[in-house]
N, C-alpha and C positions, 0 to 999 in steps of 0.2 A: 504494500500500500504506500503510495507516495505521500509524503508529509504535506499538510495543507499549505504551509508557507514556503515550500521548496523553491519555487520560481522567484518569489520575492527576495528570499535570502540569498539565493544563488546570484542574483543580479546586484543586490546590495553589496555583496562581498567582492564581486568581480567585474561588475558593469558589462557582463558578457552580451547582454541584449542591446546595449547602448552604443553600437557601432554604426558606421556609415554604410551605405550601399557599396557592395564590392562588385568586381567584374564577375565573380562567381554567381551572384544574385541575378545579374543581367543575363549571363550565359544560361542559367536554368530557365528563365523565361523564353529565351531564344530557342532552347532545346525543345520546349513544349510547343512553341510555334511551328518548328520544323516537323515535329512528330505528328501533330494534329492537323496542320495546315490552317489553323485558326488564327485570325488577326482581329484585334479590336473587339473581343467578345466579353461576356460577363463571367468574371472569375470570383469564386468564393474561396477565401483562405481561412481555415479554421486554426485557432491557436496561433495567431499571427506574430506573437512575440513583439520584437522591436519594429516590425513592419518592413524589414529589408526586402523580402520577396514581393510583398504587396505593392510597395512604392515603386520597385523596379518594374513591375507589370504595368502600373499606371504610366510610368515614364515611357513605356513602349506601347502606349495607347490602348491598353485594355481597361475595361470598367470593372473595378475591384470592390468587393465588399469584404472587409477584414474583421474577423471576430476575435477579440482578445479580452481576457478576464482581468488582467492586471492594469489598473489605471495609469501607473507610471510608464508602462510599455506603450499605452495608447498615446500619451503625450509625446513620447519619442517618435512614434509613427507620424504624428502630425508635424513634428519638427522636420523629419526627413522629407515629407511631402510638400512642404511649403513652396518650393520652387520646381517641383516635378509633377506637373499636371494634377494639382490637388483636387480639381473638379472631377477627376476620374475615381476618387477614393471615397467610399462610405465606410465609416468605422463604427462598429457596435461593441461597446464595452460591456461584455456579458459572458457568462458560461455558455459555450455553444451547445451544450446539452439542453439548454432551456430556451432556445430561440426558435422562431419560425419565420418563414419568408413568404412574401406574397408572389414573388416571381421566381422562375427557375434559373439555374446557372448552366453555362456551357462547359465550364471547367470547375472542379472542386479540388482543392489541394490541402493536404495536411502533412507538414514536414516535421520530423524529429519529435513525434509525440504519440504515434499510434501504439497502443499496448497499455495505456493507462487503464487500470481497473481490471475487471474479470472478463472472461470470454463472453459472458452474458452482456456485459457493458459494451463490448465491441460489436456484438450482434445487433443490439439496439441502435448503436451508432451507425452501422452500415445500412440498416433499413431506413434510418432517417435521412442519410445523405442520398440514398437512392431516390427518395421522394423529392429531393431538391434539384435533381439533375434533369436537364433537357433530354428528350428521347435519343439524340445522337451525341450526347455529351460524354465527357471522360472524367474519371476521378483518378488523382495521383496521390498515392500514399507511400510514405517512407516506412519500411518495415525492418526491424532489427532481427538478424539471424541468430538462432540459438548456438550454432556451432562455433562461431567466432567468439562470442562473449563467454561461453563455457570454457573454451580451450586457450584463448589468446589473451583475454583482457582481465580475467578474474585475479584480484590481488594487486593489480597495477595501480601505483600511486603517481599522480601527476601534479607538480607544483605549478600554480598559476598566480604569479605575483605573491600576494599575501595569503593566498588560499591554497589548500590541498584538496585534491579530488582523488577518490579511490573507487575503482570498479569492482564489482562482485557479481556472482551468479547464483541465483536460488534455483537449484536443480528441481526441487519439488514443484515449483510454480513455473519452471522454464522461463525465468525472467531475469533480466540484467538489473543490477542495482548500481546507482550512481550517487555516491555520498560526498558531500562538501563540508569543509570546516575551515575556520580561520586558523592559521598556524599559531597565532598567539593565544588562542582559546580553543583547544581541541576537544574540550568537554561538551561544546555545543555543536552538534552536527545536524545536517538535514539530508534526507535521502529520497531519491526518485526511484520508483520501481516500474519497469516496462516489460510487459509480456513479449516474448520473442516468438516469431512464427516462421516456419518454413513455408514455401509456396503450397505444399500439400496441406499443411495445417490451415493456411489461409483459405484455401478452396473449401474446406469443410466449414469454416467459419462463415463463409458467404452463402451457404445453403439457405434458401428462403429469403434472402435479402433483396432479390431482384437485380443483383449485380454479379458479374463474372469477370475472371481475369482475362484480359486481352493479351498482355505481354508483361514480362518482368525484366528489369534492367539492373544487373548487379552493380553495387557500389565499389568502394575501395577497401583496402587492407592496410592496417597499421602494424608494423613490426616494432613493438614497444621496446625491445632490447636495443635496437639501434636508432630508434626515433625516425624510422623511414616510413613514409606514406606512399602507397601505390594507388593512384586514383581509380584504376579499372583492373579488376581481377575476375576470374571465373566465379560463378555463384557459390560454389562449395567453399571458397576462401573468403568471401565478402563479409564485411561487418554489417552490411545492410543492403537492401535492394529497394528500388522504386517499382511499385506495381501500378499498372494502368488498368482500371476497371471500367467496364461499360455495362449498360443494361443487358440483361440476359437475352432479351429478344431483339437486340440491336443487330 
């Protein structure tokens, strides 16, 4: 179970969400453009964080609705958008599990967050986003793989300025754990827990949701012993993959 204040404390200690838009954010939008052939469409980003992807998509002429629960992250998003087509951005400061929309979206994206909660929570979430998607639309989810986090990352500690980060793996729940604390005060820690899914597990999770896997795109691999990052590796080595979902009858 992820601590209630995890994201607030993580950012308070590290400012990890308060960065500018990077080339990587713009490249991710361009990648989706190439993949779908879509330009200037309606995008919904869930758990938008500091807004880097949403604002990059606005900059590239998409109409974006960004849903983010943390008020400070929302303010940073507005700051990023002020000179980047702000008229293209609608921000909703809320828990995306508790929102509804009057219109449908051509693209729905959720980065670096799928797996919060139980399998039942994920099934409810998938059914909900299916109801928000246009008939020919696509959903992009970033999914964490169990094999990488169980074998490569567990026990790894990473210093980030004044903060320490430690990865773990709960084998019983098939979930990665991500724990943060200030170096000067290690008694106060906060932990995020994310359920990991193979593509086969994800396919089972999707049953009855109205969505199906169209394709999967493996992510990268980190060799923590050498500090080396390889951006593209085969799926069986990847720390995560992006899955593209479409309606079952599409």
